[in-house]
Structures are given as C-alpha cells and as structure tokens.
N, C-alpha and C positions, 0 to 999 in steps of 0.2 A: 570632344567634338572638334577640337583645336586643329588635330590631327587631319579631319576629314576635310577643315574648313583649308586647310593648306592644300593637300592633296585635288579639291576642285578647282583652287585657282592657279594652282602650278599647271595641270590640263586645260583649263580654259587657256593659258598664254602659249602652251605649246601647239593647241588645235587654231590659236590666230595666226601664228607663224607658219601652218600649214597652208590657210586659207591665201594669205599674202602672197608665198613662193612658190607653194608646189600644185595647189590645184589645179586641176586641168594640164598639167605639165605632162609631157609624153615619158616620163623617166619613170615607168610603174613601178618596178623591183625598188627604187629607191624610196617613193610616195608608199609603199606599203611597210617597208621597214621601220619608214619614219612616222605612219600611225600609230604601230604597235609600240613602238617606244614610248610615243606620247602616252600611250594608256597607261605603261608599267611603272614609267620614270617616275611620275610623280608621287607615287607611293613610295620611292626608295630616297628623293630629293632630303625629306625631313631628316632623315637620319643620316645624312651624309655630312659629317664636319671636318675642316683641316685642322691642325694643332696649331700649325703654324702663324695663325690667326687669331690664336686667342691669346689674352694675356690675364693672367690667373691672379687672384686677391693674395698679399703677402702680409700675413698677418700684422708681423714689425713693423711694419710702415703706416699701418693704418691705427687711430687710436680708437678703442672700440667705446662707444655708448650703451651702459648696461642697465634695461629696466626692469622693474623690480619682479623678485622673483615670485611666481605662483607656486601654490601646490597644489597637485591631482590629489585628491583622495580624502581632503579634508573640507575647504571650503567650495571647492568644486565636487560636485558628487560624479562619481562616474557612472556612466551608460553603456550599455552593449549596444551597438551600432548593428543592427541585422537587418537595415534597409539597402536595396540594392537601386541603383541611380534608375529611374524610371525611362530614361532617355534611352541608357543602354539595352534595357528589354524592350522596348519598342525598335529601336534598329537592328537587332535581333532578330526578332519575330518576322520584319520584313524582307528581311536576309534569307531567312530560314523558309518563307513563303517563293521566293525566287527560286530557290533550288530546288523546292517542291515541282513548282510549276517546269522547271527544267528536266527534274526526271520524266515529269508527265509526256512531256514533248518527245524525249529522247524513247520512251516504251512504245509513245504510238507510232513513231518509224521503225521500231524493232518490228512491232506486229506487223506494218505495212508490208514490210520487205519480206516478212517469212510466208504470207499470203499470196504473194506475186508471183508472177509467174519469171522465172530468172533463167538467163542466160549470157554463156563467158561473152568477154568483150576485151582480148587482152590479159591485161594485169586486174579488168573491173569486171563489173557482173552488170548486165543491163537488168532492170525491172521492168516487163512490159504490163502492158495495159492496168495500170494502177489507177488511170482516171487522174493524175498527176502530172505536174511537169511541161515540158523536159525539165528538170534539175539533177542536180546530185550532192550527194552527202558519203562521207566515208570511203568505201569502196563502191558504193553503187554510183549508178545511173537509172534514173530514175524517167520512164517513158510514160507518158498516158494512152500509149497505143503500140502495137506493134511492130507498125511502119511508121518511121520516124524519117527526117531527113537527116542524111550522113552527117551533114557539115556540123548540125546541132549536137550528132553527138561527140563529135570531136570535139566541140567548143567546152562539153561538159567532161569530156576525159581531160581537157587540158587542165579545168581546174582541181580535179583529182589528183593530176600527176603535179601540181605546183602545191599540194597541201591548204589548199583557202580553207577546208571543214577544219585543221587545226586553229585557225586563225579565229574563225568564228566560234569555236569551241572555247578558248581563250579569253576572248574578249566580252563572251558569255558569262564566262565565271568569273569574271571581273566587275562586270554590271550587278551579280547578284551581292559580292563583298560589299562594292561602291556603290550601292544604288543610288545614294542622292547625288552623284556626280554627274548630272546631265549632260555634262561633254562625251559621256563614253557612247551616250547613244547617238550622236552627230557625230564621231570618230567609227562607231561600228557601220554606221550607214556610207560615208566617205570608203572606209576599208571595201565593204562590199560592191563599191563602184569600181574602185582600184581592181577588184577581183575578176571584174568583169570586163575591162580594157585590157589585164594580162592575157584572158582566155580568149578575147578578140584577136587580140596582135599574135597569140600562138595557132590562129587559124588561116593559112595558104589559099585566101579567096580576094577575087577582087572586090574592090571596098563598095563599089555600087552595089552589086549583087548580093552583098552581106548585108548591107543595109537594107533593101528589098526584104530579105530574109527577116531580118530583124522586124520591120511594120506589118509582114504576113502572118506574123504570131503575137501580135499585142495582144488580143482580147481571146487567145486560146490558150491559156497558163492559168495552171491551178494550182497555187503553191505550198510545201511543206515547212515547217517550221526548222530552223537548222540547217536547209539545205539552199545552196544556189539555184537562182532559176535562171532559164534562158532568156527570157523577158523581163528585165531590170530596168524601171524608168529610170531616171528621165531616157530615154533612145537617144533625143536630140543629142546630148554629149556623148553617147556611145558612139553613133554617127560620126560627128564631128572627130572624136581621136582617132578614127579608123584613117581619116585623112591628115593626121599630124604624122611626123616623122621626129626622132631626135635630133634635138640640133643643138650646137654649141650654146644659145642663149637658153635653153632648159636646162643644161648643163651649172652656167653660169647662176641659177637661181637655185638650184639647188645647192650649191655651195654657199651664197650667200644663208639659207635658210638652216643651213647646218653651221655657220660662223654666228647667227644670231641666237642661235638655240644656245650653242656654248656659251657666248657670253652673257644671257640670261642665267643658266645652269651656274654657272662659276659666279656670279653676283649674288644670287640667291642664296648658295652653298656659302661665300664668304660670311655674307652679313650673319646670317644665324650658327656660324662659328665662332665669330667675334664676341667676346666678352669685354665688358667694359672695362678701361685701362686703369692702373691701381692709380693715376693722379689726378682721374674724374672725382674720387672719392675723398670728400674734404674731412679732416678730423674733428674728432665731435667736438673739442675744444677750441677751434676755431670759428666755428659757424655764429651767429647772431641769435638763430632762433632754430633750436632743434624740430626734429619732425614730431607731429600729434597725430595719434590716431582719429581720424575723422568718424566718430561717435562714440559708443558706452563701451572704453576697453573690457572691463570687468563683466559688464553684459554678453559680449560676444564670448569672451573666453568661456563662460558658462555654459553657451549653446554650442561653442564647437570643438571643446575639447573632451577627449573621454578616457579613461583609465582602461587599456585592452583587458578584454576579457583573459585572454592568454595567458596575461602579467597576471591579473589578479588570480586563476588558477594554478599557476606557478610560483606564486609570491614572490614576484618579481619586485623591486622597489629601486630607486636610483634617481639620482637629478641629471639634467642633460640642458646642457647650456647651448641654443640655437643662433647663429649667428648670421643676419642677413643683412641687406643695404635696402634702406629706401632714397629711390633714386629722385630724380627732379620733377617726375611727373607724380609722385608719392606711390609708386606701384614699387612691391618688392620682389627682390630677386634677388639672386646667388644665395640662396638656402643653404645653410652648412652646420654639421653637427660640429661645436668645437668641444665637448668634452670628449676623456679619454674613458677605456672601458665601461662604457656606458652598453646595456644591451638595446639590441636592434628594434626590438619592441617600443620599447619606448620613446628611442630617439626616432624611430618614423611617425608616432603617433603626435610628438612635440612638432617636426619639421612639416606635416600635413597641416597642423590648425595656423601654424607661421605663413605658409604658403596663401592661406585664404585671406590674410589681413591687407587686402590689396587696396586698401582705401587709406591714405595719408594725407596728410597736410604737408607736403618737403618740406626741409631745412631752408634757412637763407643765410647767405652770405652778402653784405655788401648791396642788400635789396635784390640778389640773384637766387634764384630756387637752385639748391645744390644736394648733390646725393651724399648720405652719412651711412656708415655701418653701426647697426646695432646689435646688440646680444641680449635674449630672453632666458633667463633661468627658470625653467619648469623642473619643479621637485613632486613626483611620483611617489607619495606613502600611502601605505594601505593602511586602513581603518584599525587593524590587530594592534599595530605597533603606535598607536596615540595613546598618550598617558592616561591611566584611569583615573575615575572619580577619588580624589583624597578627601579624608576628614583632618582636621587639626583642633584641638581645644586645652587649654592649661585647666590648671586644678591649685586653688590657693586654701593654704591653712587658714581659717579665720580665726580659729579658736580651738584648745587641745582637745582632742579626740571628736571633734565635730569637723565634718569634710563639707565646706560652703563652695560650690565648684560655679565659676562662672565664665560660662564657656565662649571660646571665641572659635566660630565656623567658620572654616573657608572651603570653598570647591573649586575644584579647576577642573577642566577638559579639555585641554589645549585650547586651539582658539577654532575646534570644527563641530559643524552643525553635523546631527545626524544622520548616518549614512543607510542606505539599506541595500545590502550585497546581497543577492537569491543564493546563500553559499551556507551550509549547515554548519561550517566551524564559526560564521561571523556570526548568524543568529544564534549559537549558544554564547558567544561572546556578549551581545549584546544583552540576553538575559541575564548574563552574569552583572552586567554593570548596572542591569537594574534594581537587582536584587542588594547591592552594595549601597545603593544607593536609599532603597527603602529603610536598609539598618540603620545607617547614618541618620536617618529623617527621625527614626526609630529613637537613637540614641539622645539625640535632641530633645526629645519630647520627653525622653525620662528625666533628662538634667532638669528642663524647666519644671517638671511636677515637683520633683527633690526640693527646688529653690521655694516653691510657692509654700511649701508643706514645712520649710526652716520657718521663711517669717510668719 
C-alpha cells in the first residue's frame, strides 16, 4: 500500500504542474504527451534509483550490538500463516470489477457496430442511424442519423487519425489497476478536452462558424462509453481555444513545465536513492543509552515469528543473524542477513519479522538521539532435534546381599515447551516421548515400593 500512496502523491504533483503551466495553452500535442506521461511516470518513479547517490554500510566500520538469541521451534511455537492480507483481496476485487465493467462496455460497442448501418469513409467506417453520437471510436465514426454535417464527420475523423481512442483505452486500463488514484480521473478529463482541442484545430473552418456549429449541437448528442463525442463540455473552453494561436509564451510555459517536472522527479529519485551515510551510525560502545524496544519484546516475537511450513516439511534448520539499524526516530531500516550459508526460507522469515519491529526508543549520545546498528540472532530448530526425556538414578549397597536403592531423579527436556506440529512424524515422536516418561514414572514408583518393603 505504500507503493500506491507514492504513486498517488507523484501523480498529484505532476497534475498540479500541468494546471499551473500548461492548462489552456495552445500547445495541444505537448499537453497530450505530458498528460500521458503524468499518468504512467508515477508508477515507475518508486523503482528508479541512482547508485551514485547511495552510500552503503561497511561492517568493519560499525560496531554491532547483538541482541539475545531467540530460538524458533522451542520457546516460540511454529505457526503456519495461511492468511492473506484482507486489504490486498479487497483491492484486487475492486480492480477486477473495473475490468469487468470495461469488458461489458467494450462488448456493448461491438454489438452496436455490428447491428448498425455501415458506410465506408476513407480509411474509416461510418455507423449510420445509431441513435448515438456524433462520436468516434477505434475505426468507427458513430452518427445518430444518416445525414450529418460534413464538418462534424471531419472532426471525428481527426480523432481517429490522431489515435485518440488508444489514449483513452490506455488510461482506462490504468484506472482499473490503480483505481484509488483519483488524480487519474482528473487527468482523463483533461486529456479528453485536449483531444477535442486537437480535433478542432485540424478542421479548416472559420472559428465563428465552427463555434455556432458547436452550440447548435449542444443538446442533440447521446454519448457511448469509450467514444469521443463531438459535443464535449465545457464548450466555452473549446470556443476560446479556437481563437488562440501558438505563441512564444505558450512555448515558454511548456519549457517551464518540463524544467519543473524534471527537477521534481530528480529530487524524488535522489531522495529515495540515498541511504544513510556510514558516519550517521554511531558505534554501540559510544552511546550513552542503547535503543529499547517500545513494548514487550518477547510477546512481539512470539506473535510475529513463525517457523515456515516449507522448512518444517523439508527438515530445514539453522541460525540466522539479522542486522538492522534503529535510526534516530526509532524506526528500523537497512535490514540485512549477516549469516552466510543460511537457507533463504529461514533468512526471509527472520528478516520479515525484524522489518515489523518499527517501534523503538532510539539510542542517545550526549543527550542527542542517534542511530545504532543491531544484530538479532534467530535460531530455527525443529522439535525432533530437541533432547529427549532422560532419567538418572544411583544405586548404593547398604548391606551384603541387599540392594537398597536411593534414587536421584533428574528430568531434562531442554528449555522447550510442548509443540504441536501436524505431521505424522512429529506425532509419533511425541507418542514415544510420552511412553518414555510413563516408563520412567513406573520405575520410580517401583523403587519407592521396594524401599517401603525393606523398611
């Protein structure tokens, strides 16, 4: 969801630049290109990074502070996480609904084209007596009747020639994928208007006559989805744009918009490319107060960390050292796997949990909050490899021919709590442990009975 928030923010910035410098400027081709870039560029910006802006950690220059080791598989019971983020499901469902609606509208257009009277018009096809339009889409010019003003037909042909339908299809697809991005709706509205400006400019007709034609068709248009309609409101902007001509000032504003956009994108990319410099991280031995987890650390780990089911099934164990930095704001950053030759399944699980520990009281040095690098060792150990119950006792001879036993009983189960993992192998092992324990208890009871008889 952070990615979606970034895309929305960047789209909003580019749209504001358009409103300030380009809206209502008679540089229609440039404005069209800008609006298309403003709709797709924000999706790419979060992935753009410049390596030269990044300075990376050097382990030999930072003294790490190691947290107490935790063991997964003994004190923290493994759990299988079969849940899927509800927000992701809802997001995907809404996106699917948008795609279904688009498919229905497209099917509606195809059916209308098939049942309409068709007539060739150069490289395009006139759809006559449809009851819709005047409008255009794909290779079709949609007309409500058989007899329509030639200027209107030329206007719609200009839409097709300039491939405006492809622009609308593209931005509709973006809206389906990034439906929370409300700026895309505003961009699509402006893009439609720019399309009309371009088509109007392609008609060699007196501005006054053409304006009267627009007004005459104000209330006689019935639109279809995906199509360009001849009568796109607000008409006032279209009529005003007919009187405007390209001027040096319009080109200047276009250049300013490019400059401002370039500076904005460059700064955003530079910021997200930069990593904290190594001298910002204070050595653990130099701070007055070490970072403290803001909450119950053990409880957080017990609820968050899980023994991956794939690792359980494949009998994978190992120790993972996860390095991370607690910055001056108490946030975790630069999570890295420090261990070598550790299985990626275990490394990914340990790193996932550390990334969620975003609530620390930061370290302090001379009364100032500073960043410190930490290491958390995580030991993944399966229950099958825990030591079994053991029983020890001694036998002393008090008299010839008589064995008097004074048992010394000792049980060892490592430090583990009982773990229930739904595999046949582990259940059999658990049954064996219970059987051993029962045998030990029976032996103790037998020794006690023998002692009582001797007494």
